N, C-alpha and C positions, 0 to 999 in steps of 0.2 A: 472649313469654319472660317470669320476673319474674326481677328483679336483685337481689339482697340491699343491706343499707343500709352494711353494711360492704366489697362488692367497690367501689361509688358511692364511698365516703370515696375506698380505695384510687388510682380511679382520678380524682379532685380532686385527691390532691395529687400524682400522677403529672405533672400537667396543671399544676400550683404551682410543682414546683420549676424552678430554674434550668439549662438544659443543660451539662452536663458533658462532657469530654471525656478519654479512656483518651493522658494525656500524660504528660511529666515531673514534670507541675506539675499534679497530677490531685489533686483536692480543694478548688481554687478553681473558686470560681461563674463560670460565663459568659452574662454577657446577649449579649442580640439587638439592637447599634445598626446596623440597616439593613441591609445582611447579612453584617457583624464579629460577630463573637463574641468577645466584649470579657470583659474583669475589670476594673469598675469601682471597685474598691479601688488600682490599680495603673495604670491606662491613663492616661498625661496629655493622652490627645486624648478621652477620655472618664470622665474623673477625676469619679465621683461621682455622674454622669449621663449621658447621651447627650449627645455633641456638645461636653460641658462639656472646652476646650482650656487647660493649662497655658499660657502663653504666658511664654517661655523668651531673650526678648529681655534682654541686661546682666547676665548672670546664670544662673542654673538655676531650673528648675522641675520640678520631681516630684511625683509622686503618693501621697500615704501614706492606707492606710486612708478612700482617696477624698476623701481635700479635698488641694486643691493647696500645698503648700510649697518657696516662693521663697523661691534663696539668690544673692544682690544681687553684682554687683561690686562693686568699691569705689565710691564715690560713688553709690552708686544706692541705692534704696528701697523698697519696696512700700506703696503709701500707699493703692490704693485695692484690688478686690476683690484675694483673694489667684491668682486663675484670672489675673488681669492682669500677674501677676509684677513685677520690676523697672520701676515704669511711671516713677520720678520721678527725675531727678540734683539730690539736695537741693543739690549745691555751687556750682548755674548757672539749676536752673528756677526762669524769677520766679513761678509757681502755688504752687512749695514750695521756699523757699531757707532753707534749716540745718535744715527739718523739715516735715512732712505739714500741708498748707493754713495754709503761711506764705506771704501774696503779698505781691508786693513791686508800691506803688504807681504802675504803670508803667516801674518801673525794672527792669535789669536786676539780675541775681543774680549776686554773682563772690565761689566762695568758702565759700560758703555765708550769705553777706550783700546784705540790700540793697542795692547802689550808688546811688551820684548819680542823680539824674531825669537822664533823655535833655535835652538843651538845644537852642535852634533857632539851627541856622547864621545862615538866612536865613527872611525872609518876604517872601508876596508875589514868586516867582522865575515866570516865565513860563515854561511848561512843564510838559506832566504830570507826569513821573517824568524821573528816572536814568538815560542811557543808556548813560555810559560813565564812568570818569577817566583822567588819565594822570598820579594822582598828587597833581599839585598844584591841579589846578578840578575839580570833576563838568558834566560836560556835560548839559544836560537838554534835551528836546525834547516835539513835540506827534506828538499819533498823526498816523498817517498825511500826514504830513509833514517831509520834510527840510530847508524852507527856513525854517523858525521857529525861533530857536533860544535859550540863553542859556547865559553858563556861573557859578559861584561858586565864587571863591575857597576852596581849605578853610584856610587862614593866617586870616583873618579876616570870612568872610563877605561879600566884595564883591560885588555882583552886575554881569554887565556883559550888556547884551542887543546882539548880535551878529548880527542879523537880513542887515543890507545890509551886512557887514563880510567875509565868506566867500560861497563856492558850496552848501556842504552844512555839514548839523547831526552834528557825530560820532558815529556809532555802535560805533566798536572801536579800539581801540589796541594798538602789539606791542610796545610799550615805547620805541619810536623815535616813529613818525609818528601821525598819529591818522588816522583813514579814514573814510565814508560817503558815502552818491549825492550825487549832485549833485541840488539841491534839486527836489525835486517837490511835488505836491499831490492827495490823493486817495487814494480807495479801490484805487483801479485804476492805479497809476502805470506811466509806461514805462520799458524794460528801466534795472540800474541801469547811471550811468556813476561807478563807483568810482574814486574821486579821493583822493590821501594828502597830509598837509604836517604841519611842522612848528605848533604855536602857530598863530599868524594868518598864519604864513611862505608864500610861495607855495605852489601845489597843480600836481600831475599827475595826470595819466590815468593810471590802476592794469590798470584792465579793465573790460567791460562782463560784466555778470552778469543774465542773463533774472529777473523777477518776483520781488524780492527782500518779503519779508512786508514792509508796510507801510514798505517802503524802509528798513528797518534793522537787521530780525534776523539781524544777521551780526557773524564776529569774524575775527580774522588775526592768525596767529600762525607762525613758521618759515617766511615766505615760501608761503603758504598762505591762502585765503581759506576761509571755513563761512560757506553764508547756507543761508538757510528758500525755498525756490525754492515759489512759487506753484502753483498748479495750476489754472488758469484755469475761472471757472463752474464751480468745484467745491460753489458753498453751495445744497445742496439737501434738502430735507426738514428744513428746519430744524438740520442738522448741516451745519458747515465753517464756513470754507474747509477745507482741505486745501491742503499742502506734503509737498516732500520735502525731505530736508536732503542738503546737494551744498558736496561741496569742490573747487576749482580751484586748482592750482597757478600761481602769478600768473605763471614764468618760461615752461612750459610750457605755460600755457594748458588743462591737461587735468582734465577735468572728473572728477570720482568721486561717485556718489550712494550716500552709506550709509545712509538710511532713509526708506523711500517712505507715504505717504498720512497726511501726521501732521496731529492736528486744528489747524489756528491756532497753532503755535507762536510765543511772545511773547518766549523769547529765548536766545542762544547764548552758553554760552564753550567755552572748549576749555584742557585741560592734556597737560602730554607723551604723551598715552597713548588721549584718548577726550576724543571731544564730549558734552555736556548740554544738555540746551533742557525748557522745560517749555511742554505739553501740553493744550489743554482736549479732553473728551468721553472723561472719567474716568466722571464720573457728573455730572447738575444742579448739585452742591455742591461738587466736586472738582476739582483738574488731575493730569496727571502731571509729573512727574520724570524724565525719561531720561535715557537714554546708550547712547552707542556706539562701537567703538573705532575709531582715525581713519582704519583703512583699512577702515572697514567691520564687517560682520557682523552677531549678533544686536542686537536692542534691547531692552535692558535697562530696567525700572523701578525705580525707585529709591526713590521716594515716592510716596504720593500727600498733597496739600496743597488746604486750601479755597483756590478761585483764587488759586494761584501766580500772576504774572505778570514776574518779573524772579528775575536772579542772580548769583551772585559765588560765587570761590573762594577759598579759603584753608588752605593747611595740608590738610589730609586730609577737608576738608570742604567741601560743596556750603551755602551760605548763598542761602533765597529765601523772599521777599517776598509775602505774603498777605494777603489782608484781617484776619485774625485776628495778624499781627504777623509776626516774623521767626524763621525756623526753620533749624533746621542737620542737615543728612544728610550723611553719610559719605559719601566717593566711593565706597566700594568698595559701599555698601548698607547697610540696618539702618533701623531705627525713628527716625523724625526726631522731633527736640525744638523745641518752642519757645519761644526764648530772651529774647526779648524782644519788649512788646506793643506793638502797630503808631501809635496817635496817644496823646498826650498825656492824662489823664483829661478834663482841662478840656474838649479839641476833641471828644475820644469820649462825654462826656455832652451834647455839644450836636448833635452829627453822627455817632449810632452806627455809620454805614457808614465813618465814615473809615478807613481803613485803613493798611499801606503800598502803596509805589509803588515807582520801582525803587531800586534796593538798590545802594548799592559799600562795599567793605571797602578801608580803605588803614592800612597798620602793624597798627595796635592797636585803630584804631575803626571804626564801620560807623555808614556816613550812608543814609537813607532820603530817601520823602519823604510829605509826607501833604496832600492834595488832597481837604479837608473842603466846602469853603462854591462852588468855581468851577473847574474842570477844566481851566480854561486857565493859574490859580495856584496855587501850589501850597506849599507850608513845607519849608524841607530840615531837618532832625532830624539830631542827633547824638547820639552817645554811648562809653562804650568798651567794647568786644567781651568777652560774658561768656566 
């Protein structure tokens, strides 16, 4: 059978014409993005081409004529691709301080201006990271060891090695007492004999907690202790160890499991409503910042961060340390912000992997540790909080 050239041309036009549907918006060409029919000129999830999403954090980001058009909240601006939306806060972003691509050399960005560079509070301190602060001292310790520790006075940076003066390294503070597990060593410590004391005063036994991660992943608030309870022999196939997030009423000794099967939880902090912690296992380069209600419920992923290891709370913000620096994440959830680089430029140049260890926020200052040469000793840094 012969088909005329005119008929072939008509068939070609039909095959190449975008699909349309007889809707109220008839006349708008719809394109197939997977199984969906979308308008590439107006769809913020497929703006200009399939899967080009107009990110809307910190403002709005509409799709107009196939291009993302971000409109930013106060203080925020779009420094990157329009699809990235309002990705920089010019008032406090050390990589875009006051203007896009204006970086502060290791210093915080405060109100759109590079502030004074971080200073050293104390150097060559025995301890890998900050376990906790009571507002007067920073208490530092070693991984898998609750017997070896030191403290640094916030007022003047004076360092005390207290290995032989008390039986435990402080891991939590409830506003009145320091808490910690009686000194143990090793990856698989025995059950934690939880003790408390004021400063370096007399100690008393509070409870016995089974399998506290590293002997120090715990927090105490309003008469309740929260801790990461390790699951024995849970390191398999290169993943783990795993643990559950558990609470215990110290008066009744009643335990409540809040979250299960968390991979290598590193730090726990608590506020009036929720429990927060960091866990590995998101992927090879990132850790997760998670939270759950104090009574239990669904676990919420607040953010993914590059190798985060420590947390602290201030206002409506969770501060998390990582190899890249100090991040802030809204307690209610939302995009994370890098607010402070980890190591001073001179240290970073010599030791590229030097990052933020433990972190503590006291009033308007943030303190963190940098372990560059030897994880047994660290430098404690300080800076005004952006």
